[in-house]
VMD Tcl script that draws the C-alpha trace (Angstrom):
set ca {
  {84.85 85.88 45.23}
  {82.74 84.77 42.56}
  {84.39 87.58 40.46}
  {87.87 85.84 40.97}
  {86.59 82.45 40.37}
  {84.93 83.52 37.10}
  {87.94 85.49 36.02}
  {90.32 82.78 36.47}
  {88.22 79.82 35.54}
  {89.96 76.45 36.02}
  {92.43 78.08 38.39}
  {89.67 79.43 40.51}
  {90.26 79.44 44.36}
  {88.41 77.03 46.33}
  {89.06 76.47 50.00}
  {92.07 79.04 50.50}
  {94.06 76.72 52.43}
  {95.03 74.56 49.44}
  {93.21 76.06 46.42}
  {95.12 79.26 46.56}
  {98.47 77.55 46.60}
  {97.57 75.18 43.99}
  {96.21 77.96 41.80}
  {99.55 79.99 42.43}
  {101.68 76.84 41.66}
  {99.91 76.38 38.38}
  {100.47 79.90 37.39}
  {104.28 79.62 38.30}
  {104.68 76.48 36.26}
  {102.93 77.86 33.18}
  {105.13 81.02 33.61}
  {108.12 78.92 33.60}
  {107.12 76.77 30.78}
  {106.54 79.67 28.68}
  {109.12 81.86 30.05}
  {106.75 84.85 29.55}
  {107.19 87.86 32.07}
  {104.83 90.25 31.00}
  {104.48 93.18 33.31}
  {100.66 93.67 33.12}
  {100.13 89.81 33.77}
  {102.42 90.13 36.74}
  {100.83 92.77 38.21}
  {97.56 91.02 38.12}
  {98.78 88.01 39.64}
  {100.43 90.12 42.51}
  {97.00 91.63 43.08}
  {95.28 88.01 43.42}
  {98.09 86.55 45.36}
  {97.70 89.46 47.92}
  {93.94 89.08 48.20}
  {94.54 85.44 48.35}
  {96.95 85.86 51.36}
  {94.76 88.36 53.12}
  {91.67 86.17 52.94}
  {93.40 83.46 54.03}
  {94.82 84.98 57.18}
  {91.17 86.27 57.79}
  {89.82 82.79 57.76}
  {92.66 81.08 59.41}
  {93.53 83.38 62.41}
  {95.89 80.82 63.91}
  {98.26 81.19 60.93}
}
mol new
graphics top color blue
foreach p $ca { graphics top sphere $p radius 0.5 }
foreach p [lrange $ca 0 end-1] q [lrange $ca 1 end] { graphics top cylinder $p $q radius 0.2 }
display resetview
C-alpha cells in the first residue's frame, strides 16, 4: 500500500472505508473542473479504484 500512498500523494488512501471514496471524489471533481479525459490517466484511475474496492471488501467482509 505504501506504493499507492507515495504515488498519489495528498490523495493517498487512508482507512479504506472513507479515504478511498474521498480520493475518488477528489479525482472526479478535478476531472470535471479540468474536463480532461485522457485515456492513460483513466486507465490508471480504474486500476486504483479496482484495488481500492478489492482491499475494502477484504477488510470489511460484512459489506
